[in-house]
N, C-alpha and C positions, 0 to 999 in steps of 0.2 A: 463645640469642639468639632470640627469636619475631619475628615480620616487626613490624615498624610498623602504626599503623590507617592505611588509604588518605583524603581529601578529594579528591574530586574537583570543579577550577573548570570551566567549557565560558562561554569567552566568547561570548558572544552581544548584545552591546550597539552593535557596528556598526548602521550607516544604513541600508549597501550603495544609495549613492546613483547608481553605474554601472550597475545593477539597472535603473532604468527605471521604480522601482514606487512604489506608494502598499504595499505587504507588507512586513511587515519580513524582511532578506534571511534571515532564517535561518528563516522561517514555509514562503521559496520550495516546492516538493516537490520528490521526489527519488524515482521509485519508491511513487509519493502517497502520501507521508508525507513530514511539514514535513523540515528538514533537521539541524532540532534535536535528532527526536527519534531518527532514528538512532544520530545521538550519544553521546545519551542510552540507548539500551538500549547501546551498546556499552561505557558506564561502570556499566549498573549488572551488565552480568557478570564484571564484579569483583569485583562483592560490597562496594566503598566504607562506611566506615564513614557517609558525608554527599556528597551530592554537592551542591552550591552552582553557582547562574546567576547570571554576571553580566550584568546587560540593564539598557538606556541605550533607544533610537530600537526607541518599539513596545514597548514592555517589559510596556504592557498586553494587548496585545495575544499574548504569549507565553504570562504569563503564563493568561489567558485558557485557553487549548489547551495547555495543559500544567498544570492544577492538583489536580497530583500530590502525592501527602506525603512521599518523600519528599527531595521537593527545599527546600532553602532561593535564597532569595530575595537575589540583594545589584545596588545599583543606583547606573552609577555615572550621573552628573546630566550629566558633562563628558566629551567624547574626551578623553583628555589621552593614549594610548595604552597598549600592551598592560601596562605595566608597574602603571600607575597601574589598572586598569581586577583586576588580578587581588588588586591592594591590594586591594581594597572587599569583600571577602572573604573577607581573615585574620582581621576579627575576633573570627569563628566558628569558628575553627578551632584547635587545640590544638599547642605548639610540639611534642608528643610525635607529632605526622602526620605520616605526607610526602601534597606535595602534585602531586597530578596534573594541568597543565594542558591541555586542551581544545580542541580550537573551536566552534563552533557549524558553519561557514560548510564540514564537512570532513566530508562525509556517509558516505564508506567505507570510514575506519575501523574498523580488528577489533579483535576484543579480546583473541586472542591475540597480535597486535602492541603490545595494549598492555595487558598482562603478561608479555610479554621484557622492557619499558620500564621497567616497575616493580622485577620483578627485579634487570634492573641495577642499580638505584639503587638498590637496596638500603634505610641507613640514610644514604647520598650523593645524588650526585645526579646524573641520565641524562637526554640529548636525544633526542628522536628525528629520522634524519635522513634523508635519499632523494638520487642520485646522475639531474641530469635532463641529457637532450643540453645544452639549453637554459637553462642557468639566471639566462638576465636577468631582472632584477625583485626576484628571491629573496636574503636576507639568506647567504652561506655562511659556510661551517663552516674556522672558522680550527683546525689542528691545531699541533701541537710538536712537534721529532724524533722524538720516538717514537710519533706517531701517537694521542697524547694527544688529548683537548677539551682547547683552547687557550683559542676562544670565536666570538662571535658578530659579523660585521659587519653592516651591514644594505648590502643595493644599494649606493644610494643617499651610503653614507656612505665605499663600497671604493675601493680604492688599484685602480687598472690590474692589478695585478699578482694582487689579490687578486679582480677580476671573472672571473679565470681557473678559476676554481674549479669543480668543477662540484657538490658535494657541500653542499645546501642546506637550510636550517636547516626545521622543517614546523612549527614554531610551538609544538609537543608537546614536555613537558619533565616530568618529577619531578625535584623540589627537597625536602629539608627544612622541613621547616614553622617551626622557629625560626632556625632558618638564615635564611630567607627573608624573611623578616619585618625583620630587619636589613636586608640587601640593599637590597627594598625601599625604603627610607628614607633609605638611600645614595644611589639614582636620579638625576642629571638630567636634563634637557631637551636639553643641548648639541650636537644632531647635525641633522643634515637636514632631519629631518620637526620639528622641536622637540616632538622628547614621550618619555613615559618610556618605555623597553625593557625589559619584562624578558626579552631574551634576553643584556642586560647582563648579569644576575647572575651569565654562566655566565662570564664571566672576573673575579667579585669571587668567588665560590667556589674558582677556581682559584687568587685570590690570598690568600683564606684557607684554603689546605690543604685543601681540599675535594672528592677528586677525581671527574672527568664522565665520563659513562661514555659512548658512544656507543653507538646501536643502529639502525642501517638499515634503513628499508623496504623489502620487496626488488617490491613492485608500488605505481611511480611513482601510480597511480593512489586509492590507500589513502590516501595524505597530499592529495588533487587536492583547495583550495580553488577557493570560488566567489566571483568578485568581477562575472559580469554574465549577459547570459540565454548569451551563447556561450556561457563553460565550465560555464555550468546543466548545458545542454541535453549536452556532453559530459560529466561524471559520470552524465547518464542515461545514455546510452547504455552507457558502463564496467558503469554499476549493472545493466545490463539484461543485456547477456553472462553477466556474474559469473554470477547466475541463472538465463539458458538455458542455461549449461553446467553448475552443480549440476542440472538437471533431466534434462538429457540424461544424464551418468555417473552419478552415484548413484541415478533413476528410474529411466532404461531410458526417459524421454519421448524420444519422436518428433518436434522441430520440422521441420517445412517447410523453415523459413529461420529462422534463430536470430535474425537480423540486424530480421526483423520479428513480433518477439512482445515481450509488455509484462507483465509482472507489477507489478501497483501491490497487492500485500497477499501470501497466502500461498496456494499450493497445493498437493495434495498425493493422488498420482499413483498407480494402480493400476496393473502391469503393462500393457505392446503398450497404449499411451493414447498416440495421435497427433491434432498441434494443426496444421490450417495457416495460411495468412501471416495475419497484422493478427487479429491475436488479443487480446483484453486479457482481465486475469485482474486484480479487485478482490477487495476481502475475504481473506474464508473460502473458498476454494473447493476441493471433495473429490470425483476422480473414482474411480469403480470403474473396473475390469480391461475394454479391452477398448473404453476412450470414445472417437472419435473426436469430434474438432469442425471444423468447415468453416471458412473462411477470412472473413476480417471479424464478428467474433462478440465479441459480448461478453457477460462472466458473469460474474458476484458475488452475493458470501457466498449460493453454490450448490453442494449434494448431485448430483451425477447418479450412478446408477446402472448397474453392469456393462453394456456391450456399447452403450449407447442413442450414437445420431449423431446431434450438433446440425451442422447443416448447414446453410451460411453465410449472412451476413447476421442472426442472431439477435442478440436483448436479452434478456437472461437474468438475473432480478435475486432473489435471498434466496425462490428455489423449491427446490423438493427433487419430483426427478426419478426413477422407477424403473426397474429393469431393463430392457431390449430396445426404449425407446422411440425413437422419432424425430420429431424436431424441424424443425422451418423446411422451405423458407429460408424467412426472414423473417414469423421467428415473435417475437413479442415477450412473453415470459411478467412477468410484473408481481409485487411482492410476494405471496409466500402462496399460490402457487401451488402443487398439493402434486398430481399427474402417477403414476398407477400405474405397471404392469412393461405392455408392451408399447401402451402410450398414444403415439396420432399426432397429433401438434400442424402444422397445416401453413402454407400462405403467405398469409400478411397478418391470420395469427390472434390476435387478443390477449386474453391472460387476466391477472384478476387476482382473488388471495382465494378460489380453485378450487382443491375435489380431486376427482379425476378419475380411477375407478376401473380397474378391469384390462381393456385392451382397445382401450379407446373411442376415438373416431378423432375431431377436430375440423380439417377438412383446409383449409379455405380460406373466408378472408376473412367472418370472425366476431367478436363482440368477445363473451366469455363473465366475467362480475365476478358474486362472492357467490353462487357456484353450488354445487350439492353434484353431480355428475353420476356414473352408477353405472356397475356391466360393457357392456360392448359397447354401448355407444352409440355412435350415428351422427349428425354434426352436419349438417347440409348448410350447403351456402356460403352468406352470407349471413347467419347466424342471428346474434342479441341476445339477451340477457339483461338488460330495463331494469331495473336496476337499484335508481335513484335516479329517486326522485318532487320533486325538490327541493327537500328540503328530509333525508331520511333515506336510508340503504338499505337494500333489502330483499333477502331471500335466495329464488335458485328450487336449489327439488329433485326432478330427476331421474331416474328409477329406471332399472330394468336394460334393455338389451334396447330402449332406446326409440329409432324412426328419427326423428329429425327432419328437415322438408324446406325447400329451399334459399326462402329471405327467409324466416325467424320470429324475432318476435319473442316472449317470455314477460315477459308483465307481471306483475314480482314485489310483491308474495309469489303463490308460489303451486307451488302441489308435481304431475306429472307419474307418475304410477303404473309398475309396469314393465310390459312389453312395448307401449308406445302409439308411435301411429305418429300422425303431427302431418303434416299436407300440406304442400303450397308454397305460401305467401305468408298461411299464418295469425299472422295474433296472438292466444293469448291473452290471458285477465282472469282465467279459473275453474281452480278446481283441477283434473285429467284421473283419472277414475278407471283402474286395470289394463286390460290387455284392453279399448285402446279404441283409437277412429277419428275424430281432432280434424280437421276442416275446414272452410273458408267464412274468411276474412282479415276480416270487418268481427261474426261474427256463429256463433262458431266451435258446430257440432251434434258431439256423439256419438254414437256408436253403437257401445255397450254389449258385447262378446263377438265384436266387429270382427280375421278376419287378415287381412294382406300375400292370406295364398291367396283371400281372397271374393271380392274385384277385381283379382286382377293386380297382379306387386311393382312398384308403383315405381320407380324406378333410381337408386337414392343415389349419393351421394360416396363 
């Protein structure tokens, strides 16, 4: 008999009062992604027929952030318990489906665990449990003398004996839709919380002769829910530990201290990459072989070529860096910074929307925005491209083998030809022809055909 179709219901209607935040609980981030985003990713890995999100408090914000075609939304206007929440999604689910219920505030759940649960359920019922050293506050799994799941009792409704049970309910269940519809209709709120408990359906299943299979999660962090900022921080660290271990074990990345590394996106790394402490990776970052990242550096949506060294305290975003480059310390590469091979960018240099060709040096205390810089260029300390006139941005073009003296201002739009030398303190407002010397801070004078050997080589940076 073929497997039944699967519908996933994600519970995301809770206000999360204990978070003490105006942000809906399921939108609080773990590893740079809203909690519910992790849950949806795990659900999609199962390739279900449909995903239904039950929203309530802050539902408009949740929908706006996850405006995706494969999601169906069900509104829970009143928070009357988990059973009531699931009931809001049931009108859109066919009776011959299996219903997998997930919690939007359990972000570390893994697809393989969910597959095991769905497979165990078959066309019957299954729940996911975990054993905790301290089960206080959680619903306990009740088993019969044969070890089969007989029911779930919430902590507030449990007897003293039942509270000694260390196997707890995770809130993740897989149930047959047609049967579930009837069980939900029979729920009542005669409990300490005055709510309709989804977990009461387990006892109803047993009473109706439907087998309930128990699947235990091996890792308690995988099923850890988040109800306050303390739990959120703990889940964040557990997620980061998992990412660090994967990078070290699977990709061979050398992390100076795995506890001081944050991955808030996706990192693809070549062989022999080394990452120092307090490095933050965001978005999509790709490292070539032998890349070294210094301490206290943030990389976002960036590609770095083989053998490049990023020294400490750098901010690099949406940039592309070639092979054998050296960046930093204290460098800031803003979006659309494209650096060629063997480029040097030093301390307190900022770039934005620039292309820098092979072997050029921007060593210190400079701003270069909206510029094309050729090969073998030396940019002296304090150089700036004056790219903004108060209304529009303009481009600076610098040819190959140009020497720019310290404290030079290039007023764009401007073009500097190949083999030009610009004296220190020069403000350039006009284009400079190739093989020229430009000097004088107020009205630069050009000497065509001039070479550094004509007057002695200036000391450069």
